[in-house]
C-alpha positions in Angstrom: 113.1 95.1 70.1 113.7 92.0 72.3 114.8 92.5 75.9 116.2 90.0 78.4 117.5 90.4 81.9 118.6 87.9 84.5 119.6 88.7 88.1 120.9 86.5 90.9 122.0 87.6 94.4 123.3 85.1 96.9 123.6 86.5 100.4 124.5 85.6 103.9 124.1 88.0 106.9 125.2 87.2 110.4 123.2 89.5 112.7 124.5 89.7 116.3 121.2 91.4 117.4 118.6 89.4 115.4 115.8 89.9 117.9 117.7 90.9 121.0 119.9 93.6 122.3 122.3 91.6 124.5 125.2 90.0 122.5 125.8 86.3 122.3 122.7 85.3 120.4 123.8 85.8 116.8 121.5 84.5 114.0 122.2 83.9 110.4 120.0 84.8 107.5 120.9 83.5 104.0 119.3 82.9 100.7 119.2 83.4 97.0 117.2 85.9 95.0 116.7 85.5 91.3 114.7 87.4 88.6 114.1 86.8 84.9 112.6 89.7 82.9 111.7 89.2 79.2 110.3 92.0 77.1 109.1 92.7 73.5 108.6 96.2 72.2 106.8 96.4 68.9 106.1 99.4 66.7 102.7 98.6 65.4 102.4 101.8 63.3 103.9 105.3 63.2 101.7 106.3 66.1 101.3 103.1 68.1 103.8 101.1 70.2 103.1 98.0 72.3 105.4 96.9 75.1 104.9 93.5 76.9 106.9 92.1 79.8 107.0 88.6 81.4 108.6 88.5 84.8 109.5 85.7 87.2 110.9 86.5 90.6 112.1 83.9 93.1 113.4 84.6 96.6 114.5 81.8 98.9 115.2 82.9 102.5 116.5 81.0 105.6 115.7 83.5 108.3 116.9 83.7 111.9 119.0 80.6 112.2 120.5 80.8 115.7 124.2 80.5 116.1 124.4 81.3 119.9 122.4 80.2 122.9 121.9 76.7 121.6 122.6 73.4 123.3 121.2 74.5 126.7 118.4 72.4 128.2 115.4 74.2 129.6 115.6 72.2 132.8 119.2 73.4 133.4 117.9 77.0 133.3 115.4 76.3 136.1 112.3 75.6 134.1 110.0 72.8 135.1 109.4 70.4 132.2 107.5 69.1 130.3 104.3 71.0 129.5 101.3 69.0 130.5 102.2 67.4 133.8 103.8 70.4 135.5 102.7 73.4 133.5 106.3 73.8 132.7 108.2 74.5 129.5 109.3 72.3 126.6 111.1 72.4 123.2 109.1 72.4 120.0 112.2 71.7 117.9 115.1 69.7 119.3 117.5 71.4 116.8 116.6 74.8 118.2 116.7 73.9 121.9 118.3 76.8 123.8 117.8 79.9 125.8 114.2 81.2 125.5 113.7 84.7 124.2 113.2 87.2 127.1 112.5 90.9 126.7 112.5 93.7 129.2 111.5 97.4 128.6 114.9 98.4 127.2 116.8 95.2 126.4 116.3 91.5 125.6 118.2 88.2 125.3 117.8 84.7 124.0 117.7 82.9 120.6 115.6 84.5 117.9 111.9 84.4 118.4 111.3 83.3 114.8 113.2 80.9 112.5 111.8 80.4 109.0 112.6 78.7 105.8 110.7 80.7 103.1 110.3 80.2 99.4 108.6 83.0 97.4 107.6 83.1 93.8 106.0 85.8 91.7 104.8 85.3 88.1 103.8 88.5 86.3 102.8 89.7 82.8 102.4 93.4 81.9 101.3 94.9 78.6 101.1 98.6 77.7 99.9 100.1 74.5 100.7 103.7 73.6 98.9 105.5 70.8 99.3 109.2 69.7 96.4 110.9 68.1 96.9 114.6 67.4 97.6 116.3 70.7 96.5 113.2 72.7 98.7 110.4 74.0 96.6 107.5 74.9 97.8 104.6 77.0 96.1 101.3 77.8 97.5 98.5 79.9 97.0 95.4 82.0 99.0 93.9 84.9 98.4 90.4 86.2 100.5 88.6 88.8 100.3 85.5 90.8 102.1 85.4 94.1 103.2 82.4 96.2 104.7 82.3 99.7 105.7 78.9 101.1 107.0 78.8 104.7 108.0 76.2 107.2 109.3 77.5 110.5 108.9 78.2 114.2 107.6 81.1 116.3 108.6 81.2 119.9 109.5 77.5 119.8 111.3 77.7 123.2 108.8 80.1 124.6 109.0 83.9 124.6 108.7 86.0 127.9 108.1 89.7 128.4 108.7 91.6 131.6 107.2 95.1 131.7 107.0 95.8 135.4 103.3 95.1 135.6 103.8 93.2 138.9 106.3 95.4 140.9 106.7 98.5 138.7 110.2 97.4 137.7 110.7 95.0 134.8 113.9 93.3 136.2 112.3 92.9 139.6 109.4 91.1 137.9 112.0 88.8 136.4 113.7 88.1 139.7 110.4 87.0 141.3 109.4 85.0 138.3 106.4 87.2 137.2 106.3 87.6 133.4 103.7 90.0 131.9 103.2 87.8 128.9 104.3 84.4 127.7 103.8 82.9 124.2 104.8 79.6 122.6 103.9 78.2 119.1 103.8 75.0 117.3 105.5 74.7 113.8 104.3 77.2 111.2 103.4 75.7 107.9 101.9 77.8 105.1 101.4 77.7 101.4 99.7 81.0 100.7 98.7 82.5 97.4 97.3 85.7 96.0 96.2 87.0 92.6 96.1 90.5 91.3 94.4 91.9 88.2 94.7 95.5 87.0 93.5 97.3 83.8 93.9 101.0 83.1 93.2 103.6 80.4 94.6 107.2 80.4 95.1 110.2 78.2 97.7 112.9 78.3 96.2 115.8 76.3 98.2 118.8 75.3 95.2 121.1 75.3 97.3 124.2 74.7 101.1 124.8 74.3 101.1 125.9 78.0 98.6 123.4 79.4 98.7 119.6 79.6 95.8 117.6 81.1 96.1 114.0 82.3 93.2 111.8 83.2 92.5 108.2 83.4 90.7 105.3 85.2 92.1 102.2 86.7 90.3 99.0 87.7 91.8 96.4 89.9 91.0 93.4 91.9 93.2 91.7 94.4 92.4 88.5 96.3 93.1 88.3 100.0 95.8 85.7 100.6 94.6 82.1 101.0 96.3 78.8 101.9 96.2 76.0 99.4 95.5 73.5 102.2 93.0 75.9 104.0 95.2 76.1 107.1 93.6 79.4 108.1 90.5 80.4 110.2 88.5 83.3 111.3 85.8 84.2 113.8 82.0 84.7 113.0 79.6 85.4 115.9 77.2 82.6 116.5 78.4 80.3 113.6 79.2 76.7 114.3 81.9 75.1 112.1 80.9 72.2 109.9 84.5 71.3 109.1 85.3 70.9 112.8 81.9 70.4 114.4 83.3 70.2 117.9 85.1 73.6 117.6 83.9 76.3 119.9 81.1 78.3 118.4 82.4 81.2 116.4 85.6 79.6 115.0 85.1 78.9 111.3 87.3 77.8 108.4 87.3 77.8 104.6 84.7 75.3 103.5 82.2 76.4 106.2 79.0 78.1 104.9 79.8 81.7 103.9 83.5 81.3 104.4 85.6 81.4 101.1 89.2 80.2 100.8 90.2 83.9 101.1 88.2 84.3 104.4 86.9 87.7 103.1 85.4 88.0 99.6 87.2 89.4 96.6 85.7 92.7 95.6 85.5 93.5 91.9 84.2 97.1 92.0 87.4 98.9 92.7 87.6 101.8 90.2 90.3 104.4 90.7 90.1 107.7 88.8 93.2 109.9 88.3 93.4 113.5 87.2 96.3 115.9 86.8 97.3 119.1 85.1 100.5 121.0 84.3 100.4 124.7 83.3 103.3 126.8 82.3 102.3 130.3 81.0 103.6 131.4 77.6 103.9 134.9 76.2 100.6 134.4 74.4 98.9 134.1 77.8 99.2 137.9 78.3 98.5 139.2 81.7 98.5 135.8 83.4 102.0 135.2 82.3 103.1 138.5 83.7 101.4 137.9 87.0 103.2 134.5 87.3 106.6 136.0 86.6 107.0 135.9 82.9 106.7 133.2 80.2 108.6 130.0 80.8 109.6 130.7 84.4 106.6 129.4 86.3 104.6 126.2 86.3 101.5 125.1 88.2 100.7 121.5 88.8 97.7 119.9 90.4 96.7 116.3 90.8 94.2 113.9 92.4 94.1 110.1 92.5 92.4 107.3 94.2 94.7 104.4 94.9 93.8 100.9 96.2 96.3 98.8 98.1 96.6 95.0 98.1 96.2 93.1 101.4 99.6 92.4 102.8 100.6 88.7 103.2 101.8 89.4 106.7 98.1 89.4 107.8 97.5 85.9 106.5 100.9 84.8 108.0 99.5 85.9 111.4 96.7 83.3 110.8 99.1 80.5 110.4 99.8 78.3 113.5 96.5 78.7 115.3 94.1 75.9 116.3 93.2 73.6 114.7 96.2 73.8 112.3 98.6 74.8 115.0 98.7 76.0 118.5 99.8 79.5 119.4 99.5 79.9 123.1 99.4 83.3 124.8 98.8 83.4 128.5 95.1 84.3 129.3 96.1 84.9 133.0 99.4 86.1 134.6 101.9 83.2 134.3 104.8 81.9 136.4 108.3 82.0 134.9 109.4 78.5 135.8 105.9 77.0 134.9 104.4 79.4 132.4 101.2 77.4 131.9 100.3 77.9 135.5 98.2 80.9 136.6 100.3 82.6 139.3 97.3 84.2 140.9 95.3 80.9 141.4 97.8 78.1 140.8 95.5 76.6 138.2 97.0 74.7 135.3 96.0 76.4 132.0 95.3 73.8 129.2 97.9 73.3 126.5 98.3 71.1 123.5 102.1 70.4 123.3 103.5 68.6 121.5 101.0 69.5 118.8 99.6 67.0 116.3 98.2 68.3 113.0 94.7 67.2 111.9 94.4 65.0 108.7 95.0 66.9 105.4 91.7 66.0 103.8 89.3 67.6 106.4 86.2 69.3 104.8 82.6 69.9 105.5 81.9 66.5 103.8 84.7 64.9 105.8 84.7 66.6 109.1 87.1 66.2 112.0 85.7 65.5 115.4 88.9 64.2 117.0 90.7 67.5 117.6 91.2 68.1 121.4 89.6 71.5 121.7 89.4 71.4 125.5 93.2 71.5 125.6 93.4 74.8 123.6 90.5 76.6 125.2 90.2 79.4 126.0 91.7 80.1 122.5 93.8 83.2 122.9 96.7 85.0 121.2 95.2 84.5 117.7 95.0 87.0 114.9 92.0 86.6 112.6 91.4 88.2 109.3 87.9 89.7 109.4 85.5 88.1 107.0 84.1 91.4 105.6 87.4 93.2 104.9 87.8 95.2 101.7 90.8 96.7 100.0 92.3 99.7 101.8 92.5 102.8 99.7 93.8 106.4 99.8 92.9 109.6 98.1 95.9 111.7 97.3 95.8 115.3 96.2 98.4 118.0 95.5 98.7 121.6 94.3 102.2 123.0 93.6 103.7 126.3 92.2 107.2 126.1 90.8 109.3 129.3 89.9 112.7 129.5 88.3 115.1 132.3 89.2 117.9 132.8 86.7 119.4 129.7 85.1 120.3 127.7 88.2 117.7 128.2 90.9 114.2 126.8 91.3 111.7 127.3 94.1 108.7 125.0 94.7 105.7 125.5 97.0 103.3 122.7 97.4 100.2 121.6 99.3 100.1 117.8 99.6 97.4 115.8 101.3 96.3 112.2 101.7 93.1 110.6 103.1 93.2 106.9 103.9 90.2 104.8 104.3 89.5 101.1 105.2 93.0 100.8 106.6 94.0 97.5 108.3 94.3 97.6 112.1 94.2 95.3 115.0 91.0 95.4 117.1 90.1 93.1 120.0 87.4 90.6 118.8 86.3 89.4 122.3 86.7 92.3 124.8 85.5 92.2 128.4 82.1 93.5 129.4 83.3 96.2 131.7 80.0 96.8 133.5 79.5 93.1 134.2 83.0 92.8 135.6 82.5 95.9 137.8 79.3 94.3 139.2 81.2 91.1 139.9 84.0 93.0 141.6 81.7 93.7 144.6 81.8 90.8 147.1 78.3 91.7 148.2 77.0 90.5 144.8 78.8 87.1 145.1 78.6 84.0 147.2 81.2 83.8 150.0 84.4 82.3 148.7 83.8 83.3 145.1 86.6 85.2 143.5 85.9 88.8 142.5 86.3 90.1 139.0 89.1 92.6 138.4 92.0 93.4 136.1 93.1 90.2 134.1 89.9 88.5 135.4 88.0 88.5 132.1 88.1 84.7 131.8 87.4 83.9 135.5 84.5 81.9 136.9 82.2 83.8 139.4 79.2 82.7 141.5 76.5 85.2 142.2 74.8 85.4 145.5 71.7 83.6 144.1 74.0 80.7 143.0 74.2 81.5 139.3 77.6 80.8 137.8 79.1 83.4 135.4 81.7 81.8 133.2 83.8 84.8 132.1 82.8 88.3 131.1 84.0 88.4 127.5 81.7 89.0 124.6 80.6 88.3 121.9 82.6 85.0 121.7 82.4 84.1 125.3 84.6 82.1 127.7 85.9 79.7 125.1 88.1 82.5 123.8 90.5 84.8 125.5 92.1 87.9 123.9 92.2 87.5 120.1 92.7 90.3 117.5 90.7 90.9 114.4 92.8 92.2 111.5 90.1 94.6 110.3 89.9 97.2 107.5 88.3 99.9 109.6 90.9 102.5 110.4 91.2 105.9 108.7 93.9 108.6 108.4 94.5 112.1 107.1 97.7 113.9 106.2 98.0 117.5 105.2 101.2 119.4 104.6 102.8 122.6 103.2 106.1 121.7 101.5 108.7 124.3 100.3 112.0 123.7 98.6 114.8 125.8 97.0 117.2 124.1 94.7 120.4 125.6 93.1 122.8 124.0 90.8 126.0 125.5 89.2 129.6 124.5 88.6 130.8 125.3 92.2 127.9 124.8 94.5 124.8 122.7 94.6 122.2 122.8 97.4 118.7 121.9 98.2 116.8 123.4 101.1 113.5 121.8 102.0 110.9 122.5 104.7 107.7 120.6 105.5 105.0 121.7 107.9 102.5 118.8 108.3 100.1 116.9 110.4 99.1 113.3 110.2 96.3 111.8 112.3 94.7 108.3 112.4 93.1 105.8 114.6 95.5 103.0 113.6 99.0 103.6 112.3 99.5 100.2 110.8 98.2 96.8 111.8 99.9 96.6 115.2 98.6 99.9 116.4 95.4 98.6 117.9 92.0 100.4 117.7 89.5 100.8 120.5 87.0 98.0 120.2 84.2 99.9 121.9 84.5 103.2 120.1 87.1 103.4 117.3 86.9 107.3 117.3 88.5 107.4 120.7 91.8 106.0 119.3 92.2 108.9 116.9 95.4 110.8 117.5 98.7 111.8 115.9 100.1 109.1 113.7 103.1 107.2 115.1 105.3 108.7 112.3 104.0 112.3 112.5 106.7 114.9 112.3 105.1 118.4 112.5 108.1 120.3 111.2 111.1 119.1 109.2 113.9 121.2 107.7 116.6 119.5 105.6 119.5 121.1 103.8 121.8 119.1 101.5 124.8 120.8 99.9 128.0 120.2 98.0 130.6 123.0 97.6 133.6 122.7 95.3 136.6 124.1 97.2 138.7 126.5 95.1 142.2 125.4 96.4 143.3 124.7 92.8 143.0 128.4 92.0 145.7 129.3 94.5 148.2 126.7 93.6 149.5 127.9 90.2 149.6 125.9 87.0 151.9 123.1 88.0 150.6 119.6 87.3 151.6 118.2 90.7 150.1 121.2 92.5 146.9 120.8 90.5 146.6 117.2 91.5 147.2 118.0 95.2 144.8 121.0 95.4 142.2 120.2 92.7 139.0 118.1 93.2 138.3 119.0 96.8 134.7 119.4 97.8 132.6 119.7 101.0 129.3 117.9 101.2 126.7 117.6 103.9 123.2 117.1 105.1 121.7 119.1 108.0 118.4 118.3 109.6 116.3 120.1 112.1 113.1 118.3 112.8 110.4 118.0 115.5 110.2 114.8 117.4 107.8 112.0 116.8 104.7 111.5 119.0 105.0 109.9 122.5 102.8 106.8 122.7 100.9 106.7 126.0 99.8 103.3 127.3 98.8 101.6 130.5 99.4 97.9 131.0 97.4 97.1 134.2 94.1 96.2 132.6 92.4 98.7 134.9 89.9 99.2 132.2 88.7 95.6 132.5 88.7 95.4 128.7 91.0 92.4 128.4 92.6 93.7 125.3 95.9 91.9 125.8 96.7 91.1 122.2 95.4 94.4 120.8 96.1 96.7 123.8 94.3 100.1 123.9 94.5 101.1 127.6 95.8 104.6 128.3 95.9 106.8 131.4 93.5 109.6 132.1 94.2 113.3 132.5 94.8 114.3 136.1 92.8 117.5 135.8 94.8 118.9 138.7 95.9 122.2 137.1 99.5 120.9 136.5 101.2 121.6 133.2 102.2 118.9 130.8 105.9 119.9 130.2 108.5 120.1 132.9 111.8 120.1 131.2 112.4 119.4 127.5 116.1 119.0 128.1 116.8 115.4 129.3 120.4 116.3 130.3 119.0 117.7 133.6 117.7 114.4 134.7 114.1 115.6 135.0 111.2 113.9 133.3 110.6 115.1 129.7 107.0 115.7 130.5 105.2 115.9 133.8 104.1 112.4 134.9 101.6 114.0 137.4 99.7 115.3 134.4 98.2 111.8 134.1 96.5 109.4 136.5 95.5 105.8 136.4 92.5 105.1 134.2 89.3 104.6 136.2 88.4 101.0 137.0 86.1 99.7 134.3 86.9 102.5 131.8 89.6 103.1 129.2 91.4 106.3 130.1 90.4 109.6 128.4 94.0 110.7 127.5 94.6 110.8 123.7 97.2 108.1 123.1 99.4 110.4 121.0 99.0 114.1 121.2 102.5 115.6 121.9 105.9 114.9 120.6 109.2 113.9 122.0 112.8 115.2 121.5 113.6 116.4 118.0 116.6 116.2 115.7 119.5 118.7 115.3 121.9 116.7 113.2 124.6 117.5 110.6 126.5 114.9 108.5 129.6 116.2 106.7 132.0 114.7 104.2 135.3 116.1 102.8 136.0 114.7 99.3 139.0 114.7 97.0 138.8 113.4 93.4 142.1 112.8 91.7 142.3 112.0 88.0 144.8 109.3 87.1 143.9 108.9 83.5 140.8 109.4 81.3 139.3 106.2 82.6 140.7 106.0 86.2 140.1 108.1 89.2 140.8 107.9 92.9 138.4 109.4 95.5 139.2 110.1 99.1 136.4 110.6 101.6 136.5 111.7 105.2 133.0 111.5 106.7 131.5 112.5 110.0 128.0 111.6 111.1 126.5 113.9 113.8 129.7 116.0 113.3 128.9 118.4 116.1 128.2 115.5 118.5 124.8 116.9 119.4 122.8 114.7 121.7 119.9 113.2 119.8 117.5 111.9 122.4 115.0 109.1 121.9 111.4 109.4 123.1 110.7 109.0 126.8 108.7 106.1 128.2 104.9 106.6 127.7 104.0 103.5 129.8 102.1 104.8 132.8 102.9 101.7 134.8 106.7 102.3 134.4 106.6 104.6 137.3 110.1 104.3 138.8 112.8 107.0 138.1 113.9 106.4 134.6 110.4 105.2 133.8 107.2 107.0 132.8 108.1 110.4 131.4 111.9 109.9 131.4 114.3 109.7 128.5 116.7 106.8 128.9 118.4 106.5 125.5 119.8 108.5 122.7 120.7 108.0 119.0 124.3 107.6 117.9 127.0 110.1 118.9 129.5 111.4 116.5 130.9 108.7 114.2 133.8 109.3 111.8 135.2 107.2 109.0 137.6 107.5 106.1 137.5 105.7 102.7 139.6 105.5 99.6 137.9 104.4 96.3 139.3 103.5 92.9 136.9 104.3 90.1 137.6 102.8 86.7 
């Protein structure tokens, strides 16, 4: 049997809130997605079938093209220009010149922070062989695909500012006095990244007994970390001097340097993943066991275990693009000014920058090194994300045990234990943290010469003179003063999820419903790449996962309303009263964890790109919770339960250990189906989301430095109120 399929989807989306919350900065995203899928299924013999597929997928995206906020010069907005002479701000792309992206704690404005043209291709071939031998069903297969992502675009081309209240305690007050918490700007992003995947498996489904089926198998797979065809990526290795760029600061290396492959981290070929499962449904021949489990044919037991590898996401390599020497992604190493963001507002010093940026020659290698790149203009290198050179594939171990019982002909109950353990998960971790003890020593004027600045928060890259005349150039290690805050993307995090899941499902002519309840707990020390991990002691970052929901009850239901039974047998009456139904989904769920943070660098860790600072417990006898009902205007939790982290130490509070407001939500729909003919039908729908208009509050602020009323501990926003809509559909 030959199979062929072609798909094309041309799309255009105008998003009024592309990366901001204030209207007026709409951005367009448009493109074309296409897929070709060709297959051949062959019956080799009466017991063997082979199925092969060849797939090509192409997706062209033009992302975040601004439609509002353009045509405004930076100088007219009050910025000093250009970059190098005044420490001011300039445009990377003349076509995208406009209002810079500015974010506050609860809102933002400006043109999109990213504008990309992206061309993606995937080439894939899959082959599966199935062979039946007695009570065994064997399967063997292979999956190979080659992935391409080509991108040309801009990130923060007009600069991107964030105001968190770090200076005054109020984010908008910081804006008024021109004191941003962070500022970033990037040169053009150019990437031609690739990845290859290989997978082979063998498995057997063995019907060991009429009541027992066993499944077992083994999968082998290899997946290359993403690489760039022109080697426009880099990483950090302690003590290594690049041979491709011999004048680069020690520690920055690129593909072609000794021990650095094109993929930055090596491809591992020892990834074997076993799988096992069983399904048991007692029969009458099973005697006493069948009676204990409720009779033959009414009960089933299932168990399973599997080890699953995950490919490295391309987003990590994309974070590599645009950093020196193949780009310049500037993030302030010291507190900046608003009108001149390359000037340190505490000292007035001009931070070096390399705008407008010039790319090195395309043929650079260890045999043809580049010594002309102006490294002094980009040092200290900060704001970079570097793929760790010893990363391996993340993996998880999943396991499950379930009991399913049927009652009558229409009702099924299921009880399950489901768990997952994740290992080698990718997370951000600061590569060059501050040496806290050294900074503390340098914070004492008695240890310094008169007139020397003292070390303190945000002073990790400062220059200090000891009383004996020795000059200390920064307190960061292991990469030293030529680097600021840079994050490793490192496969070092772990996670665990355990749950009890129960459901009751009923289906008949007049009513269908499913009731499900989950009691679970998920913990980790890195809920995704952006959830940074403590660089000194990763165990201290362990806490509730960002997405943890301890209890979740969901009921979905559809009831056929019996109006037609009361209307007689008239055709018109039947059409008016028949086909009515009530459908809905009701959810009662715990809230998600509140993320605690502190943004004042009181820890002296300098983890600005991969922040890990948290407050400490007050230990003053106060209770954590004050009022769980935000309607009263009180804080959701007691802010006095926490205090500022000690100088030179990361706070001892677990960053996520209690949850915010939960859900109490019902969505209802009233439906009416009316038959016009055998092939045509009209459906009327009246729908209400959050039908009881119950306030669904969002989490309070967990930022310790947001201390004003409506700040730390306070809920300031909610989910949607009741929304109603009606619709009329013609089905034919």
